[in-house]
N, C-alpha and C positions, 0 to 999 in steps of 0.2 A: 205461300205469300209472303213477298219480301216485306222487310223492315219498312222501307220507303214507300213502297204502296199502301202498306197496311196504315202507316202514318198518315197519307194523305187522305183515306177514305173515311179514316176515323175522325179527323178535324171537319170533312165536308159534312158528316153525320150528326155532328156536335150541335149545341144551343148556341154557340157563340154568336149567331146572328140575330138573337132577340132584342137586341139593340142597336139602333143606327151607328153606333160607334163601331160595331163590329164589321161592318160591310165597306165595299169600295178600298180596300188597301188595308184595311184593319187585320186584326189575327186570324180570321176565319177565311181570308183571301192570301193568305202566305201559307207555304208549307218550309217548316222549321226544322232544322235536324238537332238530335239530342245535343246538349252541351258535353265536350269533349272532357274525359276525366284526367287532370293535369298530374304530373308527378308529384311526389310526396312533398318536395320542396320549393313547388309552385304555390302563387298566391291566388286564391280564387276571387273573382270580382263578386262580391255579395250585396244584394238590395235586400232592405227591410220594410215590410209591410206592417206597418204599425209601430212606430218609431218611440213612442211614450208607455209609460206603463212597463209591463215585462219585456218590451222591446229594448228598454235601455239596458237591463241585464245582458239580454241577448246581443245586442252591439257591443256591450264591453267584453264579452266573451271571446268574440270572434275578432275584433278589430286589432289585437295584437299581433295576430298573425295572416290575416287577409286584406282586401281591398273594399273598403266600403264605397260602393259606387253611386248607389240610389238610395234615397229615402222617401218612405210612402206613409203621408198620417192624414187624418182627417180633421185633427184638431190642432192647428197651428200658433196656437197661445204659447206666451214665452214659457210659462212651466210646465208644456205638456210636449209636444213634439219640436218647440223651439228651443229647447235644450240641445236635443241631436244634432239640430239643424246649426248651432252655434258650435258645437264640438266637431263636427266633420263637415265643415264648408265648403269640401269639394266635391261632396256629394249632390248629384241632381234631385232636387225636391220634386215631389208631387202628392196632391192629394187623391188621386184616382188610379189605384196599381194597374188597371187595365192599360191605361195610358202609357203608364212606365214599361209595363211589361212589352208593349207594342214598338215603343221607340226606343228602348234601351238594348242594343241588339247584342251587347257586351256582358250581359250578367249571365253569370254560371250557376249561382245558388240563391234561393231565396228563403227568407226567415218570415214566418207568418205569426206575428202576435197581437192579432186583433181581437175582438170579443168574438164569443164562439160561433154567433151566426153568421160570421164573414170568413169563417176556416176553410172551408170545403171550396167555396167558389174561389178564392185567392188561391189556394194550395193547387187545385186541379187546373186551372187556368196555367200557372207556370210549370206544373209537370207535364202538360201536353206542349208546352214549348221545349221541353227537354232541359228544364231546369230542375237541379237537386233541391230539396226540400225540407227544412225543418218547420213543423206547425206546433204549437202550443197545445196543452192539453186542457180539455178531453178534445182530441184529434177533431172530432164535429158536434156540431148542435145536433143532428139525429142519427138514428141507426144507420139509414139507406146511406147517409151520404160517408159513413167508416168503409162501407163495403164499395164505394164509389174510390174513396182515396186507395184502397187497397189496391183496386183492379188497375186503376191509372198508374200508381206506381210502377206495379209489375209490367204492365205494357210498355211503358216509357224507358224502364231499366234505370231510373235515377235514385240517388242516394236519400234514402229518408231518415227521420229521426223524429218522435214526439217528444213533447217537452216535461216529460215524466223524469225527473232528474235521477231520482233514487234508482232506476233501472242500472244507471251507471255506477253505482255504489259499490265499492267490493264488500262492503258491509253485507248489503242484501243478496249478493251473490252466492256468500258464502252460506247466508241464511236457506237460500235456496238448495245450495248442494246439501244442506244438512237436512232438510227435510226429504228430499229424493233419494238420500241413502239409506233411509228406512229408521232413522233415528226414533222418531215418534210412534214408528208403527203406523198402520192403516188410519187414515183420516178421514172423517165423516162429518165433521163440524167446525166450522169456522165464525169467528164475530169479527166485524170490522166498524170502527165507530170514527166520530168527527166532532168537534165542538161547533162547526159551521152549520148553518150560517152566521156569520158575523156581519152581515149586511141585510137591509131590510127585505122581509119578503113576507108572503101572505096577502098581500093586496089585492084587494076585488075590483079595484078600479083602476082604468089608465088615470095618470096624473094630467093635471091641467096643464094648456098650453101657455108657454112661455116665450119671451122673445128669444131668437137664437144669438147667443154671444157672437161678437167679432171673433174671426179665426176658426170657428167651427164650420164645418162643410156638412150639415144635417143631412142632405138628402143622401150623402155619400156614405155617412155613417151609417145610416138606416139599412142601404144595401140590399139585400136579399127579405129583410122584414116589412110588413106591411107598414104603409105609411101612418105617421102618427105624429102630433106636433111636439116639438123640443120640448123637454123639461130636464132640469137639473137633477132629477131624481133617475135619470137612465144613464148619464156618463157624467164623471169615468166613473169606473169600478163596481158602481151599484146596478150596471146591467144585469150583473150575475144574477139577481132576484127577479128578473123578468123573462116569461117564458117566449117572448119573440126574441131575444138576445142572448139570454144565457140558459145555463142547463141545473141551476141551483146548487147544492152543498154537493150533491153525489159527483155533478158535472165537474166542479173545482177540485175535489179531494179524493175521489174513488180511485182514480188512475194514479194517484200516488199510494194512499193507504190499502187499497186492495192488491197492490202490485205483487207484493211478497207472496202471499197465497196463491194468486191466479197464476204467476210464473211456475213456482214450485209443484203446485200440485196439477197442471197440465191442464185446467179446469175448461178452456174452452168455451163453446157456447151453452148456456142455461136451456133446460127444457120448458121450464116454469118460472113465473115470477109473480110476486105479490106483495104490494104494497100497503101500508096503514099509514096514513097520514092523521097529524094532530089535530087538524081541523079541515074544512070544506075546501076542497080543491076547487080552482077555478080556472078559467081560461087566461088570466092576466099574470099570476105569479105562483111560483112553488109555494108549499105551505111553510110554516113556520118550524116543522120537524117532522119527521117520519121514521117508520122501520119498513125496510125492505127485505124481503126473503128470497133467494137464488135457490133453485134446484139445479145443480149440474149432474148428469148422469156417469155411470159406471163407464170408464175410459182406460185408453193404454197409456201406461208410463212414458215419460219423455225419454228418447234414446240417450245414449252417451253415459247411461251410469255405471257400466262396467258390469252388467248383468249378461248371463248367457241366454237368459230365455225372457220371454216378453212377459211382463206382469202388466196384470189388470188391477187399476184402482177401483176402489168402491164410490158410490154416489155420496157426492158432498152436499149439505145445506150449508148455505153462506147468509148469516143476517148483517145487514148494513144498519147503522144506527146513526141518526142526526140529532146532536145536543142530547145524548142519551147514551147509557153504557149496557152492555151485559148484563145478567144477573151476577150480582157481586160474589157470588159463592164460586163463580168459574174463575176469580181472580186469586184464590187460595194460594199461597207460595210466591205469587208473582208480583203483589204490592203488599206492603207491612200492613197490619192489621189496622183499620179504621182509614187508611190512606186511600185518596182517590185514584185511579188508573191517569194515563197520560190524556192529555187532552185529543188525541189523535193515536191510533195504534190499532193492532189486532191480537186477536188470540187463535192460534190453530191447534185445535186438540186432537191428539192421536190417542191411539189405544195403550201408548205406553209414555206418553207424557204429553204436555203442552209447550207450545213456541208462544212466549209473550213478547209482541214487538211495542217498545214504547215511543216510535217517531213515526211521523208520517211518512218518512221515505223509506221505510223498512229496513234501515242499517243499524238501527239499536236493538238488540234481542237477546232473549236469554231462555234456557231450556229450565222447566219447572216439572216435577219437584225436584230442588236442589239436591237433596241426597243420592237421588237417582242419578244424575248428570255429573257429579262431583268430578268423576274421574274421565268424564267423556272428551274426547277430543275430535274435531271437525276432520271430515274426510278430506283425501287429496283434492285440490280444485278440478273440477270438470268444466266450467265455464272460465272464458278468457278474462284476465282482469282489466279494467277501462282505464284508458288514459286520462280519462276526464269527460263529463257528459258533450261538452259542444265538441270536443277534440277527437272523440269517438266518431260524431257526425263528418268533420271535416276531413278524417283520415277516410272514411269511406266514398266523400267526394273524389278523394284524389287517388282511385283505384285500390283502398284499404278494404279490408273486411266490412261487413254490414253492420249498423250499429245495432244493438240488442233490440232497441226498442223502433224499429223500422214500421212502417207501413204495412208492409206485406205479411211478416212471418207473425209479429206480435201486436204492434198497436192499434192495427185496424181490428183485429178480432177481440182487443180487450175493450176497446172503445163500444163496440157494437152490445158486448155483454153489460157494460156498467150504465149504459144509456137505456137499455130495456127497464133499468128499474124506472125511469120516468114515463116509459110507456105504461105500465101498470099502474103509476102516481096518477097520472091524467085521465087513463082509462076507469080509475075507481074500482079497479075489479083485478083478480088473479089473472094472469095470460099464461097460454100455453104456447110456446114458441116453436116454428120451421123455420131452421137457421139456413138449412139450403135455400129455401123459396123465400126467405126474409118475409115472414107471414106470421101475425098473431091468429091461431087457427080455432080458437073457441071464444073470439069476439070481434067480429068484424069491424065493428065502430073501431077500435084501438089501434087499427092499422092508419088510421089519418094521423098518427102520433110517431109514427114509423118513416115515413116521408112527409113532410110539408110543402106547403103551395109557396112558391116564392112571388115575389113582387115582379111584373112583367119587366123585361130585360135584366133580371138578375138571375135568370134561372141559372142552375148549375150545369156544366157541359157534360154531357154525356157521350 
């Protein structure tokens, strides 16, 4: 089947006709060719979906070398998107990303900086139109959406990257090489922790109705989420602590702090996940803290290690902690006596030693016990060094090599694994996972947290 025919059939079969906007000349009625990949010295036409918050940093990172042609945000207030409107006065302004993508035919690439619940619909809509896509972490709100992002990116051949900046840190990449070289010996145990949540969580009831402030397009902000009245408790930033919009502390931080062990150990998909919450979990908000245990099976070592034979890696148990630490005995030699570990970090425990990472981005690490590794020298690099996080994606958009945290090879599978922690947490039970079929096999009810229901007119295009 030709790419052109496949693309036409895919658009016709999609769910874009769920709202009146999409029919009669809208996206579903048009056939779009994928964006061409310009040369390395050409400028991309970039659109931002979510121009405030993380959008500010993303704008600053790409505006030096590319054209900012369109800005989309649902909060026009001066201290929110108004700042971007003032800084980029030539960019066309929108409050509805669907209209922006339908009307602005010159867009080459899109950056999605919205709350989690809007990541997938914005990114998938853009990629189906052949737009290269950068999306903040976690890649999606739900496990099923992460699989869709991966498949759509692969089908349309667009350049992609998730916003877990540590992936582009050369410090993290060297840590990956050290672990893959076998310096720690076989690794069977990993611990990852965060000081999050630093926003309200654990609420059992929705917030009371308040009047929507001028400048906020509340219905568009809700997007895929169920209808509910506006309250300042939801936006900005505090949406992270509500299930309808955010993914809690693990969604906010695991794509950073779990990144180093996940990549280095080639963890893939877990076979089981068991979450324990500090309080009763409800349908409104994640708990104030939890511990989540992931069981990853034995698997093949990553390629490119300079080994003449295929190496099997042992099964790994990875434990995630929110507002807590692993047993202090595990930190002997890593932190001085009586001192606390870093607010976020990880311990990768091997048969021959431990790697202690004291940063959320995975770039500050050391090997312990110190006396064993005093004369250790890291191996020769096997991973390419990065020109910088956004620069790596922009290079990929311009016919360069794929970004390391692209949706297909890394960010999609990684996000699936991370978000399974929330499936177990919300189900209140240990889950056994069939990754091939995207199903919990031992708890049928838990599957409703793998793929959520969308508000009518906001279904994810598939």
